[in-house]
C-alpha positions in Angstrom: 0.0 0.0 0.0 3.0 2.3 0.5 4.5 1.6 -2.9 3.7 3.4 -6.1 1.3 3.3 -7.8 -0.9 1.9 -4.9 -0.2 4.5 -2.3 -2.5 7.1 -4.0 -5.5 4.9 -3.2 -4.6 4.4 0.5 -4.2 7.9 1.7 -6.2 8.6 4.8 -7.1 4.9 5.3 -8.5 4.1 8.7 -7.7 0.6 9.7 -11.0 -1.4 9.4 -9.9 -4.6 11.1 -8.8 -4.5 14.7 -9.6 -5.9 18.2 -10.2 -4.1 21.4 -8.5 -5.2 24.6 -10.3 -8.1 26.3 -11.4 -5.8 29.1 -13.5 -3.8 26.7 -15.4 -7.0 25.6 -15.8 -8.0 29.2 -17.4 -4.6 30.0 -19.7 -4.9 26.9 -20.8 -8.5 28.0 -21.7 -7.3 31.5 -23.6 -4.3 30.1 -25.5 -6.7 27.8 -26.5 -9.0 30.6 -23.9 -11.7 30.2 -21.6 -13.3 32.7 -18.2 -13.7 31.1 -16.5 -17.0 31.4 -13.7 -16.5 29.0 -12.5 -13.6 26.8 -9.1 -13.8 25.1 -7.2 -12.8 22.0 -5.6 -16.0 20.8 -2.8 -16.0 18.3 -2.9 -18.7 15.6 -1.9 -19.5 12.1 -3.9 -20.2 9.0 -2.7 -22.2 6.0 -3.8 -21.2 2.5 -3.4 -23.5 -0.5 -0.4 -21.8 -2.1 -0.2 -18.3 -3.4 -3.6 -18.8 -5.2 -5.2 -19.6 -1.9 -3.8 -16.5 -0.3 -5.0 -14.4 -3.2 -8.5 -15.8 -2.9 -8.5 -14.9 0.8 -7.4 -11.3 0.0 -9.9 -11.0 -2.8 -12.9 -12.1 -0.7 -12.0 -10.9 2.9 -9.9 -7.8 2.6 -12.5 -5.7 0.7 -11.9 -2.5 2.7 -8.5 -2.6 1.2 -8.9 -4.1 -2.2 -12.0 -2.0 -3.1 -10.0 1.2 -2.7 -8.1 0.1 -5.9 -9.9 0.6 -9.2 -11.4 -2.6 -10.6 -9.1 -2.6 -13.6 -6.0 -2.5 -11.3 -7.3 -4.7 -8.4 -6.0 -8.1 -9.6 -2.5 -6.5 -10.2 -2.6 -5.1 -6.6 -3.6 -8.5 -5.1 -0.9 -10.2 -7.2 1.7 -7.8 -5.9 0.6 -8.2 -2.3 0.8 -12.0 -2.6 4.2 -11.9 -4.3 5.7 -9.6 -1.6 4.2 -11.8 1.2 5.4 -15.1 -0.4 8.9 -13.6 -0.9 9.1 -12.9 2.9 7.1 -16.0 4.0 7.7 -18.8 1.4 5.2 -21.7 1.3 5.9 -24.6 3.7 6.9 -28.1 2.6 3.3 -28.8 1.6 3.0 -25.7 -0.5 0.8 -23.9 2.0 1.2 -20.2 2.6 1.0 -19.6 6.4 -0.5 -16.4 7.8 -0.3 -15.5 11.5 -3.7 -14.4 12.8 -5.4 -13.4 16.1 -8.8 -14.8 17.0 -11.2 -13.3 19.5 -12.6 -16.1 21.7 -15.6 -15.3 23.9 -17.6 -17.7 26.1 -20.4 -16.1 28.1 -23.7 -17.0 29.7 -26.8 -14.9 29.8 -27.6 -13.9 33.4 
């Protein structure tokens, strides 16, 4: 997103995907009438079926980013993101591209 020609479409981008701290979710649960049993941000890893699998995930999930790029340039943008990622994080022995993620886990019971 910082490289030309892409950066022009990402000026003033507010980050659309983020997590609050677990304490915030606990407060919201209590306010909504739940008794919190477990709230955690859990690191994990997802495997995508090669660069094509990573591109499919970007194409279908990262819309707040990809839709900023004009339609006629979007596939080139996705291809460049995938190429740069795979250059830094090559596929594993099975050909999977691994991506570190964070999951929000909540277990709660209505009071």
